[in-house]
N, C-alpha and C positions, 0 to 999 in steps of 0.2 A: 874344508868341513867334514866332519865326516859324519857315518850314519847309525853309528855301535848305539846298542840299547835302548830301541826304538821300542813304542808299545804301539798297536791297534785299536779303533773303535771296532768295537764289538758290533756284528752283524743285527743286533736286536735295537741297536741305540738311533734314536731320532736325532737328525741336524736340522736345523731350519735358517734362512735366508732371508731377513727383511729386507726389499727392495722398493725402487719407485718403477715407474713403468718402463722406461729407458733399458733399466739395467735387469728388468724381467725380460725384455727383449733379446738381451745381448746372450742372458743367460738360454733362453731356449732355442736363440741361434746355434746354441753350441759353444759361447765361451765365459771364461770366468776371469775374473782379475784379481793378479797378488798385488798388493797395496804394501808398500814402503813405510816402515814403522812412524817417521815422522809425519805422514800422509795422513795418519788417523787424525781425529777430533780429541783425543786426551794430549797434551803436550809432555803427559808424565810418560810416556811409550819406553819400556826397555829402560828407563832413565832411573836406577837406584841412587842412594847418594855415594862417594867413595869415600872410604876411612882411608886416610895416608898419616903418615909423620908431617908434623908442624913443619915448615919451611923446604919439604921437598919439592923440587923444581919440575915446573910442568914441562911436560913432554908429550911428543905423540907416542901413542901407545897402539902398534898391531896385535890385536887379541883372535883368537884361536876360536871358533865357536862350533859344539855338536849341535847341529841344526835338527835333528832328532833325536837326541838321547832324553832319557827320562830325569825328573828332579830328583835331586839327590835328599835324602832327609836326614840329617837338615842339612842346610844345602852349606858346602863349604866353603869359608870364607865371610860366610855373613855374621856380622856382630847385632848385638842389643844396644848396646851403649859405644860410646867413641871413648878408646883408652885416654888415660893421660900423656900429654905428649903427642898429641894428634889430633886432628880436625875433619871434618865432612863436609864434603859439598857436591857439586855436579858438573864442573865443568871437565873434568876428564869423560865422565858419561855421557854428556853431549858429544863429544870427539868422537866416542866409541859407537852412539847413534849413527851419527854422521856418516863413519865407516859403513855400518848395516845397511844405511839405506840404499847404497850403491851394489849390495850382493845377496840382499834377501828380500821377499814380500809374502805376507800372510792373506791368505782367503778366510775370512771372519765368519763364523757361524754361531747359533744359540741351541741351546737343549730348550727353550723357551718357545711356545708358539701363541701364547696367548697374553704376551707383554703389553699393557695399553700404551705405555713409554715409547717401545721399540717401533711399535706402528707408526706414532707420532712421529719418532725422530729417524728413522731409517726407511719408511714405507712411504713418504710422500704424505703425513697428514691422515691416513689412512685411505690414501687415494692409490697407494701401490700394490703389492701383493707380499705372502709370505711362500717362501718356496720351500719344500720336504726334500730330501736328498736320501737316495739309497745308501748308506753309510757301509752296506758290504763293497761297494766299488772300490778298487784299489786306490781310487783318488784321494778316498777317505782314511788312508792307512795314516798312522803316525800322527794322531791328534796331540795338542796341547791344550789342556783345561786350563785356562785363567783361574790365576789365585788371586781371592780378594784379601785385603786386608785394612787395619785400620790406619797402620802405622807402615809410611814407604820404608822399604829394606836399606839396610848399610850393609855394605860387600868391603872388605877390606881391598885394598890396590893389587897386594901380594897375589890374589888369585886370577887376575889379569895380567901377571907376568909370567906365573908358572906356564909350562907347555904343556901341560893338561888342557884340552879343549873345553871350555866351559857348554855345559844344556843351554842352549837358547831358553828352554822353557822353565829355568829359572830368573829368567828376565821378565816372563810374562807376568807381571805383579801388577794388581790396580787398586787402587782405590774401593773401598765397600761399599762408596757411593755408586758404584759401577756395577753393584752385584745382583741386580735385576735381570743383565743381559745375559747369563749364564754362558759366558763365550768361551767358545771352544775355537782353535786356530789350526789351521793345515798351512805349515810352511814349504818354500820351496826358495831354493838359489833362481834368482833371477836372470842365472846365467842359462837354466835349462826353460824359462819361459818366452815368448815371443814380445820383442818389442813394436808395439804397434805404429810407433814414429810420432803417435800423439802424446802431449803432455794436460792432467789434470788442471783443474783451476787455480792451484797453488803451484802448479809449474814442475809437478813430479812426473816423469815419463809414466806411461801405462804399461806394464806387461801382463802380458795374459796367458793362460792354455785353456786348452780344449776340455770340453766336459760331453760327453754321449749323451741323447737324449734318453737312456737308458739308466741313469743315475738320477734321474730326475723323478721322482714317485708322484709328487702333488704341487698343486698351486693353490691358496686360497687367496682370493681379490679382497681386496679391501671394501669398507664400506660406502668410500666415498669415489671408487671407481668410475668413471663415468662410463657409459653404455657402452658408446664407441671401443672404449679400453677392454670391456668386457666382451665386447663381440671379437676384437682383434684376437685375444689373449684365444677365445674359445676357438676359434677357427686355426689357430697355430697348434692348437693340443688334440684338435676332435679324433684325428689320427693315429692318435698315440694311446701308450697306454699311463699316460700321466693323469691322474685324478685332479679332477678341477674343482672347487667349491666357491661361496660367496660368505665370505664373514659378514655377519647382518647382526645391527644392534639386538641384544635380547629384549624381551618384552619385560623383564625383570632384573634388577642388580647391575653389576659394573662389569659385564660382559659378553660374548658375540657367540650366538648360533652359528654352526657351520653348516649352511644350507647347499647340498650339493648339488652340483650342474651334470658333472660327467663322472660315471666311473671307473675307474683304474683298466680300460678297455678301449679299441678304437669305436667310435660311434654306428660302426657297421654291424659290429656285434652286439652292442646294447645302447638304446637310445636314450637322450639326455632327460633331466628330471627336472622339472616345472614347477617352483613355486610363484605364489605372487612376487616373491622380490626376484626371482630369477629369468621369469618369461618374457622379459622386456629385451635380454638377447636373440629372441626369435618370433618378436611379434612382427619385422617386415619381410618373414619368409613367403614365400606366394604358395607354399605346398601345405600338407595337412598340420605340420609342425606348426608354420605360423597361424593357420588356424585357431588351434588349441592353444597357441599362447598369447592370442588375442581374446580369446573367450575367458582364460583362466585372469587376466588383466581386469575385464571386463566385469565379471561377475563373482569372483572371491570377494569375502566381505572384508579381507585384510590387505588386500589391494590398496586402497587410498590410502592405509596408513602406513605399511611399511617402506611406501616409495616415496615420501615424502624426506626430502633431502635435510640434513642434519649437518 
C-alpha cells in the first residue's frame, strides 16, 4: 500500500468522537482503536457492486490499495448503469473486504458535536461523552471524508485488475441514511498498530495506537452520565489542558447547552466552574470548594429542576 497523493486536516477543523464511558477511559489513558471495515455496524462498508461480464469465472483477486490517496473525480472505473452483457453483484467485493480486514483499520470521527442520534447510538444513550481532538496533531493527517450517496456505487472489475493502486478513499461511500454522522476516517495499516491480544464481541482482533494527551482538546459529558462517572473523568483531566463540560438538556427546543466544568488549563491555574448541574461533582469534598458546591445545590432555584433524571 502506498501513501501518495495524500491530503491533511486543516488546523482549524474540528473532529469529534462519540464514546461510551469505557472507551473514554481508554482514550484518556492514551489509546485509540483502529477498527476493521467489517467490524462496523454498517454491513455495506467498502462494498460497492462489482460489474463484470456475464459468465466471468469467480476467482480470488489480490488488489493494490493506496490507503492515503485522494479521491479521483470522477472515480476511475465507476459506472452509472450495467452494460449489456454484464451483471453486477457483491461476491467479489465481499472477498476484497475480507482481505482488507486483515490489512487496515479505521479510527472514525465526526464533524458534528451536537447530533442527537449519535449521542444515542455511540455514546451509550447520552451516558457517554463526546471527545474533541486537536486536528493539527500529526495523527489526524490524511483524513478521509465519507461520501454519502442515494445509490450504491458500481465499479467495473477491470479497475481491480489494473496495476495502479486504488485510493481507499473511493470505497468510503455510505448510504445517505448515514449522512447525519458527518464521518471522517483516519486509516492505518494494522501492521503499524499494536495487537492487544483481545477480540471484540464479534471476534475481530483489537488493534490500537497511542494518542498523546496533548491531542485531546475537550471532553463533553453526556446528560445521563452518572455522578460517579463525572467525578472519575474530572479527576482524570483536572491536571491537564483538556477542557471539560456537561451536555445538559436545554430549557427550550431539542438541543443541549454546554455547561463548563473546567477550562483548558490545569485546575491549579484556574478553578472549576460550578452550576446547579455540575456542582454534584464536588459536593462530597471536605474543603471550601465542597462547601460552595453544597450551597449551590441547596439554594439555587434551578437545582431541583435541572437535576431530575430524564
